[in-house]
N, C-alpha and C positions, 0 to 999 in steps of 0.2 A: 763693446757698448763700456761705456764706465758707468751708466744710470744703473743698468744690470745688479755691477756690483754694489751700488748703493742700498745694505738692509739697513742704517741707522745712523746717524748724525756724527757719530765713531769714522764711519767710512768716507764721508767728508775730510773730517781732517787729518786723512793720511794721505793725500793727496798734497801735491803740488799746487801753487795758484796758479802755476801755466796752463793746469789738466781745469782748473775750474770752468776755463770761459766755453771749452769743446761739451763737459758738465751742464752748461747751462745751455745748449743747442740743443741738445741734447730733453732737460725737461720741456722747452719751449714746444719741441718735436710731439714729443709728448702729450705734452696737453691739446695741444690742438688736436690732434686725430682722437686724442680719448672722445674728447669734447662734441667733436662732429657727429658721433654718436648719441652719447648721454645729455646732450645739454646741459649746461650750467654756467656758474662766474668767468668766461674766458679772456675778457681784457682786463681786468684787475688783476689777475693770474698770471698772464705773459707781462704785465712791467714790474710785477716784486720778484722776477724767477733769479737775480743777482743779489739781488738783496737777501731776499730767502737764506742764500747759500751761505752767504757772506755771513750774519748771525749765525747760521751752525757753524762756518767755518772758527769763530770767535769765540764761540759761550758753549759751555759745557748745558746741553737741554738732558734732561729735565730739572737737574740742578740749580740752573740757573733759569731763572723762567721768564718767560719768551710770549709777551700777550699779545694777541691778534685782536683790533679794533674791530668789531663788526663780525668778520671771517668769513668776508668775501675774497679777499685777497691770500687763506692759510693753505690751499691746495698744492702748491708747492710745498711747503710744509705737509705735506700729507706727505707728499712723495717721497722728502731727504726725510721721513723715519719709518720708514719702513709699513706703508699702506698704498704703495704705488698699485702691484695685485692683484688689491679690490679696486680700482677706479670703473671697470666695468660695471659696478652695482652703487657709481653715485647717484646722491641721490633720487634711487631708487628701494621700496618697501622693505627694510631689514637690511638696506644694507649700509655705503659710507655714504657719513656724513654731508651734508655746503657747506657746513658750518664746522666750525672748532670744537670737538664734541669729550670731554671729559672722560666718559665711560671707554671711548673707542682706540682714547691709548693716552700713558702717562706724561709724552710728552705736551698734551691740549690741556695747559693751564689751568685756562680764563673760556669762557664758553658765550660768545653773547649772538643774540640775532639786528638789536641796535646801538646803538653808534654811540659811541663820543666816553665807554665805558671804560676805555682800558685805562687813562692815565689816575684812574680811581682808583680802576684792580690793583693795578703797580704799587700804588701808594701805600695801601694794603699790606702787599705782599712784604715793602720795604718795613715797613714797622713789623711784621711780623717777624718775618727776620732775625730787624736788632734786637726785638723785645729776647727772643730765643737764641739769641750769640750765635748766631749763624752768618757767613762769609761771603753768597751764592747774590750774584748782580743779579739785578732784575730792569726787562727791557720793555717798554712799553713800544708794539707799532702802532704809528695812530694817520691816516689820511687829511689830508687840506682840510675833504669835505668835513669832518666829524670832527674837526679841529672847530668848526662856528654851530658845536652846539654846546647849551649853558653848562652843560654837565660838565666840556673840559674847563672851559673857565678858571669854574669851583677846585678843581682839582690842582691844573696848572699854580694856583692860589696858593691853594694849601702845600705844595710841594713845594711854593720857592721860599715860604716860611720854613717849615718843619728843616728843609736841608737836607733831605737825604738822600744814598746816595741809590740814583738809581737813572737810566738811562728813556730818555724819549726818541723813537726816533720817528721823522714826520713824515710820510711817502706824499710827497708834495706830488699830483698828478695834472691838477689844475679841477680834478673830476673829482664827483664822489658816482653817483648816478647818473645824475645831470650836471651841465658844468656849476661850478661851484659861483657863490654870488657874498656879495659882502667885505667890512672892512678887513675883515682877515685875511681877506682872498685875495685884496688887492696892497694890504700891504707886503705877500710876500708874491704876488710876482712885481714889487718893487725889489726885493731883495735880490730873488733873481735870476731878478735883468740889468740892476744897479750895476753895471762893470768896474765906473770910477770905486765904488763902494770896495769891489773886490779887489781892484786893485792895491788900492790904498789899504785893506785890510793885511794883505800876504805882506803888503814893505814895511809894511809897523813891526809885527810879527818876525820877519825877518830881523829888522832894527834888534827887538826886544829879546831877543834871542841873541845877540851878541852883547847884550849890558852882563855885565860880572854880577853875579851873583854874591850881593851884598843889601844889607839891609837897610833900616832912620829915611831917611827924606828922600835917596837918588830912585828908589825902587821906590815910593808910591809916589813919583814924580813922576815917573815911566809909566806904572798901572795910570793914571791920569790922562797922559799923552794921548794911549791905545785910547783910553773910553774919549776922548774928546772928536777924537780924528771918527769913530764910528760914530757922536752924535753928528759932525759936519756933513761925513756923506750919508748918516740915512737916519732921519728923525723917527726917537722913538727908543729905536732898539731892544724892543717892548720884550724880548725873551728873556734879556740881561736884566729887566729890569724886574722881571719878576723871579727873579733868583737865578736861572739854570745860566749854566756855560754854553753858550752856544757854537757850534760848530758848522759848517755848508756856506752857500750850496754844495751838494756831494754831485756829481753822475752818480747815479742810482746803477747806471748799466755800466759801471769803470771798476772794475771786482778788485782789482788793487788799493785803487780810492776808498773806495767802501771799509775795507780790513784797514787800513793804513785810518781812515778818520775813526774805528770800534777799538784800533788801539789808543788810540790818542783818547777817548774818551776813556778808558780806563784808568786814563793815568790822571780823571779828575777828581778830586771827593768834592761831592753834593749834586748835584742834579745837573743833567748836560743835554741839549739837545740837539742831535744832528738830525740837520735837514736834508734828505736826500731831493734831488730830483727824477722823477721817475716817467715814462710815456706810457701810455696807458693803453695796451695794446700791440705791444712792442714784440716782434717780428711776427709780426700777421700781420698785412697789407691791408684789408676789409676791417680789421680790430684797429689800426691803428689812424683808420678814414674814418669810421665812426664808432670812439669808444662807448655814444652813447647806448647805440644798438646792440651792443658786441658785452655789454657791463652781466645782462643774463639773458644767454641766447640757447633756443631753442634746436636741436641737430641739422648742421647743416654740410653741404658738399666743399670741400677742403679745396680746389681748385676753384673757385669761382667764388666758395664764400655766402654762394647761394643758400636762403636759409628756409629749410623744410618745413613747411605749416601742413596740418591738417585745412583741407577746404569746408569753409562752414559757415554759421551767423555769426553777427560782430560777436563782442564782448560785450558784457555792463556798462563798462568803462569808455567803449566807444558810442555807447548808445546816448550814456550821461556829459560828455563835453560836446557830441552835438545838438542836443537840444537845450543846452546851458549856451549856446550861441543863440537859439532857438531864440531864448529867453530875454539874454541879453540886451537883445539889436529891442527886444519891446519896452524895455526896463535900460533905464539909465546908471539906475542904482549898485544893480550887481557888480560885485568885485571877485571877481577869484585870487583865490588866496591857498599858497600850496608848501609845504613844506621840503622844500628840495626835488620834487615828484610832479613838475610838470609836465610829463611825460607817461609815468607810471601813474595818475589821475586821470588821461585825455585830454590834458590843456591847453596843450599845442597850437591845435589850429582855435582856439579860443584865443592863446598870446599873440596869434598873426593877426584877428582878427580884432581884438583888446585890447592893442599893448600897453597902454595904461590904464584898464583895470586887470590886469595881475599882476599878483604880485608871488613871488615865490623869496620867500624870507630866509631861505636853505635850511639844514636841519636844525632846527629852532620851532619844532611840534607848540611847546609851553609859549612861548614869546605868541605863533601865528593866531593863537586859544582869545590869551586879551588882546592882543593888535583888533582882532576879529570883533571883541565886545563894544571897545572904542568906538569901529568904524558903524555898527549897527545902532552906537546911542548916538552917532552924529547924522542919524539919517539915512544910509548906507544901507547895501545889502548882501553885506558878505557871506559868501559861501563858501566855507572851511574844505576844500574838496584833502582828504588824506586814509589811510590804510587802517583799517581797526584796528592792528597790534602797535601802530606810530600810535595813534590816538591816546593810547591808554599813558604814554609822557606827561600830557595835560590833562590828568585828571584835573588835579587842585583848578587848572586855568578853569578848566569849564564847572564845576560847584563853586568857586570865588565870585570866578567877574563876570561869567556867562549866565549862567542858573541865577546867582542869588542877585544879579544886575537884571532877570525879567530882558537880556540884551536879544533882540530878535537876528539873532545869529542863524544859516543855513548852513548844514552839518550835511556831508554827503561823503558818506564811510564805506569807502571801497574794500574789497579782498573781506566780506563780512561774510562768517562761517571758515569752513576747510580751503587750504590754499595747495596744498600740494606738493614739492616737493622741496619746498622751503621750508617745512616743517614746521616743530613743535613752535618754534619762538616768533613765527609769523601769522599763525590759525585766528580766525578774528572770530571768536564761540567766547569772547569774555564782556565783550562793550553793553549785549542788552541788559545783563545781571550790573554790570559798575554806572550802568548812566541812568536805569528806567528809575530807578529809587530817589533819584534831583529830583526839586524844584521844580516844574515852571516847564519841564520841558514835553514837546511829543516824537515818538519815536512807531515811524512804518519801513514796513520791509515791503518792495512788490513780490510779486509770483510770475512776472513777466516783462518785457520790456516796455512795452503798453501802460502799464501802471507804473512804472517807474516816470514815465514823462509825464504823465495826471499827480504822480508824486512832488514832485519838481515845482508843477505849477501851483501843487496845492502849502507846497512852502513858501513858492514866490511869496502867493497873495495873503499867505500866515502874519498877521502883524504883531501877536497877542504876544511872543517868549520866541525861545529858542527850541529851534524842528530838526528833526533827523530823518533820514532817507540813508538806509542801506542795503547793500547789495554785493552780488559776489564776483568773486573772479571765474566766471562761464560763461562760455557762450550763449547768447537767451535761444530763449523757445525757438522765437523769428514768425511770433503772431501777429495778424496783424494791426497795425497803428491807425486808430482816431487821427478824421485828420483836423480834428482840435482837441487843442489842448482844454481837462477842465480839470477843478479841483473837487477832491474825495470832501466828504462831511469828515470832520475830526474825528476818533476813535469809531468809526463803522465797519464792520466785516463782512464778508460777504459771503451767505451760502453758496456754492455751487451746487451742490447737491441735498436733495434733505429729503428724507428715508426716516423710521422709526427704529431703527437699529441702530448698531454703533457709527458716533459720529467723529469722525477722524480732521482733527482742527489743528492746521498746518499756517507755516511761515513762510514767504519766498520759495527759494527752490523743491520745497519740501512739500509748498502746495502741488506741485506735479507728483510726486513723488507715493502723495494723498490717495492722488486721483489714481494711479496708478496700481496702486493696493486693493483700491474701489472695485478698483474694476475685477481685480485676482480674487476677492471674495464675492463679487454676484454670481462668478461660475460657480463659485463653491455652495450658491444661492441663500449668500451673508449677505443681503442691502445692508449698504454703508454711507452715509450723508458726508460732507464733506463740504469744508468752514476754512477760507481764506483769511482767516487773522492778519489783516494784515497793517491793523494797529497795535503794536506790540505793546504803547501807550499814551492815551487814555487808552483801557479793553472796552469791547462794545458787552457793556454790560445786562444791557436788554435782553442783546442773542444769550448770552452769561446766565441768564433769571431763568430766563424761556427754557432752555437745556436741562437747566437742572427740575425743574418741575418736572418735565418728562422722564425722567431717570434714564436713560441714555448713558450708556457705556462712553464716554468723552478717551480719547485717546491725542495726547499734547503733544506733535514734530514737530523739533525745532533744531537747524543744527548749529547751535550752540547750547554753554555749559548747560548742564541742567539744575545746576545751583544757581538762583535767581533771577532766571532769564524769564519766560512764555510764561511755563508751567508753573515756574511758584507763583506767577504775578497771580495766576487765575486758581490759585489754590488758598492764597491769602485770601481777595476778592471774595469767593465762598465761605472761609472761616468768619470772616467781617461782617458778613450775610448771618450767622449764625448757620448756614445752612452742611449739615452734616449726611456723614453715612451715601456720601454722593461715589459713584464707579469711575477712579480718574486712574488713568496711566500716563505715565510720563517718559517719554521718549525722546534723549539727546547726546549731549557731550557727557561721556560722566565723568569723573573728579579725579582726575588726571592727563597729563599731556599728550596730545596725540602727535606720537613722530612723523618726520618725512615718507609721504609715498606717494602716487598717485590721488587723486580724489574720490575717486570710485575706492581704491584701498580703504581710504581712512572712512567714507563712511558705511562700509563693508566692516571695519573694523568694531563700529560705535552700533552696529544695528540700526541706521537711519538709512533702510532700502526697502522698497515695496513688499520684501519675500519676507523682511524684518517685521513687517506691519502687522502683515496676514499672518507671522504667525503668534504675535501679540493678543490680535484679536480673538482668537482661532482658542489658545487659550486659556484666555480669560472667560470665555464663553463652558470651555470646559470645565472649570476648575467652580465658577458658578452653580452650572447644572450638578458638580459633586457632592457640593454646597447643599440645593437643596435636596440632592437626595435621600443625606445625611437626616436632612431636619425632615423630612416626612418619615425616615426610621425611627 
């Protein structure tokens, strides 16, 4: 096997171009076999096998900087840079990361879990290279989906202006996670399919090659002729107008063609755009047939493509999607908005039922937020369905355009809390901290699916400004659903168990963990109260004042950053009331990024388990008892 002999990029360069094609086949088979056990991002990686081999064949990593946008498509890069033997640990705790990871290999020069960053990174590395007087190449690999992100356009504009030597490889597979939308997608489709343009382009280039290398007016006339023909065949010629030399489209599965294109690009000064057409899921028929399903996949049977999923309750996302349809049938103002995540956000059935009220803006979280503000100002009820980690990208728009205007936008914040194998770039643990301090907004989190449904009804009935409900990436507990939806009193908490012992104040899935801890404490003779802190803003001030006067030990438990989230809010409230000397413990996510693994492992790592809560209560009681004895002595 050729693949077993590849220990690093230098081993690829020793092969002939004829040997690279069987190597590509081996890489594909390796990915299909390994991911059938571990799961992961299969379709995107099958699509870039030849492209990644060609890059490492033509360039000298890590001296030459190969920058992958997002990293969904970097498994082949990992295989070719000495990490093939670690693929059994992919996306597992302390194992190989599912994204590019700088601490994992010197060949991983940039890491990102959010799209549209690679071009800005490439520009930064090109500037640094030139300032240091170095000669290395800089190559950014970006998908056509990521090119819809506003940050990518900002970088294109700057790169074209500065005329730095760098190459952008546009991996065009007509998909991000969901099918791409927008004017850029339509423009690329035209480039892909306009055979007249491609034929004319080739003919003109052949003609120009025959013109002697002479200066003056003739050379300028020839160049204008070439440009004129381009404009005749394809309106815009966008990339060249932005200052790039455009090469393509090129078959992304033709290794000799890719290598030739990269050699051509190396002979061009200034920025070059190499437009490569690939097929997502290439070489595995189930993934080719449904690249959305196979973008991120759980373990599966190779022969049939049957996905192996544990039988269980639906996900919170499923409950959200179903309930939104119910509400939309009652209220024609509801419009669902998503930044390229209709499937991940549970909106596919909504889109089938209400196609005119489903808006996918592409990878454009900022645009989505401001657009929602305007929809709300015009009397609609926009529901911005977005992952917590992706909502971070629209922070300014949430502050400036939604909350400052007090626009009646409903936020459906998915993947709140830990997300498991996607790891630190995708953890939804910061949104409480960066949203609760913004004026006008209401924040909620349900303890179960029944309460989520009521929160959605609450948000629909609320007309005083922006309101958000956040929910995790886990299966629902499976509680009985109330037949009628009702609005919850804004800012109200729920006292689930009342005693004169310690009080466990929790939000979201941590409520169930707190109840489990209370049961464990009961076995040791400690009676604990449990509070469902379902409103993160505003707080239930009356309940908090009552608890303060009772003098009980309060343990605040949240699957969110300790800094700035619910616990901080409670401490701020008590400080504002002039209450001091209160007995409060905070349990949450510490001040560091939590890496990939299972959600269970991540919760254990940060001490958000029923056993850890019991230990916190017992240690506190022991310390208080020792302090009391010391005072008596």
